[in-house]
Every structure is written in C-alpha cells, then in structure tokens.
N, C-alpha and C positions, 0 to 999 in steps of 0.2 A: 504494500500500500504506500503510495507516494504521499509524503507529508510536506506541504509548503508552509502552512500556517503554524503548525505545532512548534517548530523550532523558534519561530519569532515569539510566540506566546511564552515559551520556556524562558527566553532571555528577559522578557518583561517581568515574568513572575519572579525570577531569580533577583532581579533588581529590586522588586518590591520586598522580598524577604530581607535583602541587605538593608533597605531603608528602615524596616521594622526592627532590624537587629536580632532576628530570630536565631536561637541557638539550637541547632539540630543534633539529636542523638538518635541514630538509627541502629536498632538492635536486630540482628538476623538478616542484614541486607543480602548476604550470599544466597539466601533462600529464594530470591527472585531469579527465575531461569533466564539465561542469556538469549535463549531462542525457544520457540515453540509456544503453544497455547497454555494458558493458565488463568485461573479466576482468583482475583484478590477479593476476599470477603472482609469488608472494612467496617469498623464501628463508626458512629456519627455523633460527634459532640459539638461541631462548629461549622460555620458556613464555608470556611476555607479548607475543609477536609479533602475536597476534590484535588485541589492544587497541591496540598501537602503530600497526599498519597502518590500523586504523579511525580513529585520531586523525589520521593523515596525510590522510585523505579528508574530514575535517570542514571545512577551509577552502573546499572546493568545494561545501559543503552537501549532501554525499552520505553515506549510511549504507552500510557495506560488509556484504554478506551472505556469510558464510564457509561453505565446505564443510569440515566438521569431522567427525572420527571419531565413530561412534555411541556409543562409551563415554562421551563427554562429555555427550551428550544423556540417557544413562541415569543420570547422577549426580543425586541428589535435589535439590541446590541449583543446579548449573550447568545441568541439563537444562531446567527451566522458563525460565531466563533465555535460553538459546539459542533455544528455541522462540518465546519472546515477542519476540525480536529478529529473527525470521524467518530464522535461519541454516539451513543445509542439512545434514542428517544423512547421513553416509557410512558404509555398512556395507561393510567391506573384503572380506567374503566374497560380497557381492552388490551391485555398484556401479551396476547399471542404474537402480533407482529414484532414486538421488541424482543421476545424470546427467540424467534426465528432469526432476527438480525444478529443477536448475540451468538447464536450457534454458527452463523456464517462467519462472523469475526473469528471465533475460536477455530473454525475449520481452516482459516487462513493463517493460523499460528499467532493470533493476536493475544495480548494481555488485557483481559477484561476486568474492570473494577465494579463491584456491587456493594451497596449499602443495604444489607439484609434487614436492618431496622426501618428502612424506608425514610424516616424523618429523624431530625435531631433529637437526641435524648436530653431532656431538660434536667434529669436527675444525674446525668453523666455516668450512669450505670448502663449496662446492656439492657435494651428494651426487648420486648417480644420480637422475634425475627421471622421474616417470611421465608418460605421454603424454596423460592426460585433459584437460589444459588445451588442447592442440592440437586434439584431437577436438571439444571443446566449442566452440572458436572456429570451427573449420571448419564445424560443423553450424549454429551460431547466426548466424554472420557478425559476431559482436561482436569488437571489437579487443582485443588482448592488451596489457597494460601491464606490462612487466617492472619489478619492484620489489625493492629490497634494503634490509634492516634491519641495522644494525651498531651494537653496543653493548648490546643487550638481554641478551646472554649474560653480561654483568657483573652483572646484577640477579638473574636466575633462569634457570638452564639445567639440563640433565640431568646428574645425577651430580656436581653441584657445590653446595655449601651456598649457599642463597639469601641475597641481601644486600638486605634490605628496610629498611635504615636510610637516613637522609637523607645521600646522598653526592654529590649534584650530578653524577651520571654523564651524560656526553654520549651522546645517541642520534642517529645519523645515518640518515636514510631517503632513499634515492636512487630517484627515479621516472623511468623511461624513457619515450620517445615511444611512443604507441599505434601498433600496426600490425596489419594483418589477414592472414589466411591464406586461401588458396583452398579451396573446398569439396572439391576433389579433390586436395589437396596431398599431398606425400610426407611422412608423419608423422615418419619418422626424420630426414629432412633439416630439417624445421621444428623438431624437438626440439633438434637441434644448433644451429640458428640462435638459438633462445630461450636456450639455455645460454650461447652466446657473448655475447648481449646482457646477460644477468644477470651473467656474469663481468666484463664491462666496467664495469657499474654497481658491482659489489663493489669493484673496484679504485678507482673514483672515491670511494666511501664511505670506504674505508680511507685513501686519500690525503688526504682532507679531515678525517679524524678528529683531534681536537685532542690526545688523550692518547697518550703514548709506549707502544708495545706491547712493548718489550724485556723479556723475562723474564716476561711476564704470561700467566696461564692462558687468557685470553680471546682470544689471538692465535695464529695458526698459526706454525710455525717459519720459513716464508719471510718473515715480518714481524719475526722476532726473538723471537716468543712461544714458549711451551712447551706449547701444546695438542698433543694426540697427532696424529701423521701417520696416514694411512689404514692403513698396515701395523701401527703400534703399536696403533691402535684395534681392529683385528681380533684381536690378541693379548689385549687387555684384555677384549673381549666374550667371547672363548673362555673366559677365566678366570672371568668373571662367571657364565657359563652352567654351568661345572663346579662352581662354588661353590653355585649354586642347586640343582643335582642332588644335591650332597652334603648340603645342608640339608634337601631334601625326603626323602632317604633317612634322615637322622637323625630327622626328625619321625615318619616311618613306624615306625622301630624303637622310638622312645619310646612311640608309640601302642600298638604290639603288646605292649611290656613292661607298660604300664599295664593292658591287658586281662588279661594273665596274672596280675597281682597281684590283680585283682578276683576 
C-alpha cells in the first residue's frame, strides 16, 4: 500500500509530541512484527491514543491502520486525513463493511489497530470490551497484540479540560506478546483471556509509571487517585443525561416562545 500522506502526518505528530515534551517509555516494542499482519488491541483513556499507539509502531517501520468510528471520517478536516492514511471507517449501526475492510487490510499484511472498549474509559480502568477483535483474529489468522497506553489521559480525555501546554508528561505504552486464536475458538473465553492479558499489561504500565498518582484525577482510587469508580461514573452519566434532557426541553420552549412572539 502506497503511503503519501502518512509520512507527512508522522512528522507533524512527532513535532507536536516534542512541543508537549512528552516522555515516552515503550515496554515490549520488539513484540510488534516487522512485517506481516497483526491486530493491536489497545485500551482507550484519551483522545490522543490513536496517534500514540501509531508512534509506538514506528520503530518497527510499521504504519498502524485504525478502525475508527464513522463520525471521525465525516469530519471535514479529520475525514480526508483518515482516508488518506488508509484507516478503516466503522459504522456502529452496521459493522459488516468495516469488518470486511479490516480483513482485506490484514490479508495485505497490514497492522490493524482496534479499541475493543469502543469509547474512552472515564474510570481509566478497562471497560467492557466488544468481541470484534477476537472474531477478526479468528477469521484472518492474524495474531493479537495486547497493548496498553497510560498517561495520555493527563493530556486530553473526556470531560476533563485538555492540557496542551509543555508539561513533560510521561507516556507509558506496554506491548504484549502476539498470540493467535483458533478459527473455531470460544469467543467469550478468548475475550476473557484478552482482558486478562490487557489487565496484566495495565498493571505493568502503572507500576512503571514515574509520577505519583495520589490524589490525581488521572488515576483510579485503587492507585490512590480520584477518578470516578464505575458506580460513581454511572451516577455522573445519569446526571449528564438528565441535564441534556432539561437543556433540550428549555431550547424547545425558547423556540416555541420565539415563534409566538413573531
């Protein structure tokens, strides 16, 4: 696959990392194959995880093709960039075309990146994961590479003010050993196996992280941080949804009032 845009974007992204002063610590980098197909199964704690995971693949001279939600491809600026770098659009209401596109990429020997949690984890723990990564590995025969990113939530994450100043934030990326699944595997069993591998890597990344998490928004309570627990997050989301409904109702009433005044 010919890449004209990807090298340009890589240079820009590297310059951005330099501007932010990010301090990279990549664990297990040799686990990324120098050639041939593979699937990187990546946790999701921040908006920059795409670019950070792609950066981790660069020492292997590999470009990572991400499966990303269709809304990103619909964006007037991000869309052309995503298509130009041969990423894979995922329509959550109809995932079959994206699954076929990912199989084709793997058949061509590409390195495909997937966020099995689908959305950013606001607890910074692993969320419930979707089974697409296992089904893709089973059908393609490509190995799965469990991957954990830790620290990106300090730069830019959901519902937290982004920090795009030069702060020399450490970024740890832990890459596990590739492994394969059988074509006729038990999906649920393999999902639990993948979760355990990613959980173990998350522990390694957190243990090797240089900054102290005590009292920090970017760490879960089990590490001494003040990120919400799953139960707390459920209550927060319920309140956010209620606030959205109230705001929508208020907008509707304002609109009706303005019509009457006309």
